[in-house]
N, C-alpha and C positions, 0 to 999 in steps of 0.2 A: 259294632253296628255300622256297616259300610254303605248303607242305602241313603239316598237323598230324596227329600220331598220337593218337587218342582211344580209350580203352578203357572198357568198362562199369564204372561206379563200384563195383559189387559185387565186382570183382576186386581192389580195394584198391591199384591202381597208383599209384606215386609219380612225381613229375616227374623225368624223366631215367633212370628205372630200367627198362631194357628186358627184364628177366627176366620181366616180366608177360606177354610175348607167347608164352612157351613153352607149347606144347600148345593154343594158341588159334587161332581163325579170324579173319582180318582182311580187311575189304572194301577193295578198291582198284580204281580204274579201269584198264583195259588201258593199257599204256605208263607211266602214272603209277606203277603198281606196281613198275616197274623201279627207280625211285629208292629205294623202301622196301626192296626186296630187297637192294640194294647197301649201303644204310645199315645194315641189320641185320648183314650180313656184316662190315662195317667195325667194328661194335660187338662182334663175337665171337659172334654168334648163328649157329648152324648150322641152316638151315631144315629139313633132313631129320632130323638128330639131335634137335633141339629140338621137332620136330613142329609147326612154324608153318605154317599154311595161309593163303595169300594168294590171293584170288579176287575176281571182280567182285561188287559188292553186288547182291543180288536186287532186280530191278525197276528198276535204275538205268540201263538201256540203252534209248535211244529218243529221238526228237525231243521237245524241250520238257521233258525231265526234268532237274531240277537234281540233280546227283550228291550234293552235300553234304547237302541237305535229305532226300533219299531214304536216304542212309547213316545219318543221325541217327534216322530212323524205324525202319530195320532194326535198329539197335542197341537202341532202346527195346523192340522186339518180340523181342529176343534171337535174331534170325536170324543175327547175327554177334557176336563178342566185342569187336570194335573196328573202327576204320576209319582210313584214311589219306586225308584229304580237305581241302577248303578251309575258310576261316574261317567261312563261313556255316553249314556243317554242324557245325563244332566248336561255334559259339556256341549253336546250337539244342540240341545234345545236352547241353551244360553247363547251359543255362538250364532245361531240362526235368528236370535232376537225374539224368540217366541216364549221362552221360559224364564222364570225367576226362582232362584233357590230360596226356599222358605226354611228348610231344615238340613243341616249338615251335622249329624249327631256326633260324629267323631271329633268335631271341632267345638263341641260344647253346646249345640242347640238342643232344645227339647228337654223333657224331664230327665233328671240325672240317671235314674235306673235304666233307661233305655239304651245307654251305652253298652251295657252288658247283656242285652237280650240275645245276641247271636254273634257269630264271627265266621270268617272263612276258615275252613279246617279240612283235614284229611281224616276220615273215619275208617276203622277196620274192626275186625272181631277179635275177641280174646283168643279164639282158636288159631287165627293166623299168627298172632304174636307168640303164642306158645309153641306152635309147630315150625314157624319160620321167622324167628326173631331177627335174623339178618335182613329179611325182606322189609320188615317194618323199620328197622334202623336205616336201611338204605333210602327209604322214602323220606325220613326225617332229614338225613344228610343232604338229599337232593334239594329239598325245599330251602334249607338253610344256605346252601351254596348258591341257589338261584337268587335268593335275597341279596347275598353278598355281591353276586355278579351284577345285579341291577344297580346296587348302590355304587359300585365302581364305575359303571358305564350304562346309564339308563337308556341310551340309544339302542342298546341290544333289543329292547322291547319292540322297536319299530318293525324289524324283520318278522317277528312272531305275529305282530298285529296285522301285517299284510296277509297273513294266512287265515285270519279270523274275521276281519272286518272289511267292508267296502273301502275303496281307496281313500276317500276323504276322511273317514273315521280312523283308518289305520295310521294316518299321520298324526293323530291326536294322542295315541296311546302312550308314547314316551313322556309327554308332558303330564298326563294324568298320573302315571306311576311316579314321576319325579315329586309331585305334590304329596303322594301317599307314602313315600319312603320312610318317614318317621314311624309309620304303623307296621312296617314289615319286620315282624319279630315272631319267631316260632314259639316263644314262651307262652304257656297257658297258665294264668295266675289263679290262685284260689278265689280271689275276689270275682273274677270273671265267671268261674263255674258256679259260685254261689248266686250270682246275678242271673245266670241262665236257669238255674234251678227255680229261683223265685218266679221268673217270667213263665216258666213251664207250668208251675202250679197255678199262676194267675189265669192262664188261658186254658187250663184243664187238661194239659198233656200229662202232668205228673200229679200224684197225690201226696208223695213224700219228698224226702231230700236224698238225692243220690250223692254218696261220698265222692270227694275229689279224686281219690285213688281209683274209684270205679269208672271214672269218666276219662281220666288222663293217663296215658302210658308213661308214668313217671320213671320207669326204668330207662327211658331214653333222654331224661332231662339233661344229661351231660352233653347231648348232641344239639341242644336247642340253640346254643351260641356258636358263631363261626370260630 
């Protein structure tokens, strides 16, 4: 779970204290908001009773729009009270002095199950793996090599960031990646898949339990490590 919950600094939110969301509006992208909703329920927040409004960030939908950067601007303009977004949006809001990090799930904040709600991943079909296993293997190798390259020299991220973000945000990307390097691992554990299965059942996406081998392309497990 690589999303952050950031609330406007004027609300006086404290790290790990979710009471700050009561009566507030929080911006979150469609589908991404499902994780936040379930997390709050696990933490004992009743969205209706506690009047928590979760909706898309104004202006964040469209091609070429960076959700996190747009969320930080919406928070600064007080169009929302907080947002559930990526590290870039979080860093921009904090550096501008308008946001306070309330939850950083990867580093232990929030209910324990939420760590395994989701992850960054590459998905494909069984058909592609069967017909073109070399293509699937190449994708795994490329991701592992990219992780290794960033761990060896994180400044490589800056050149890529300049192609994706406005100038001021592009200069932040290397530092964000440096902090997250401990989480750069292509391994997909059974515990993670079990957690995602449980989360999916809790939110009504699944009714059963999908076996680990049906979710993960284990035939490429030997490529997960550099």
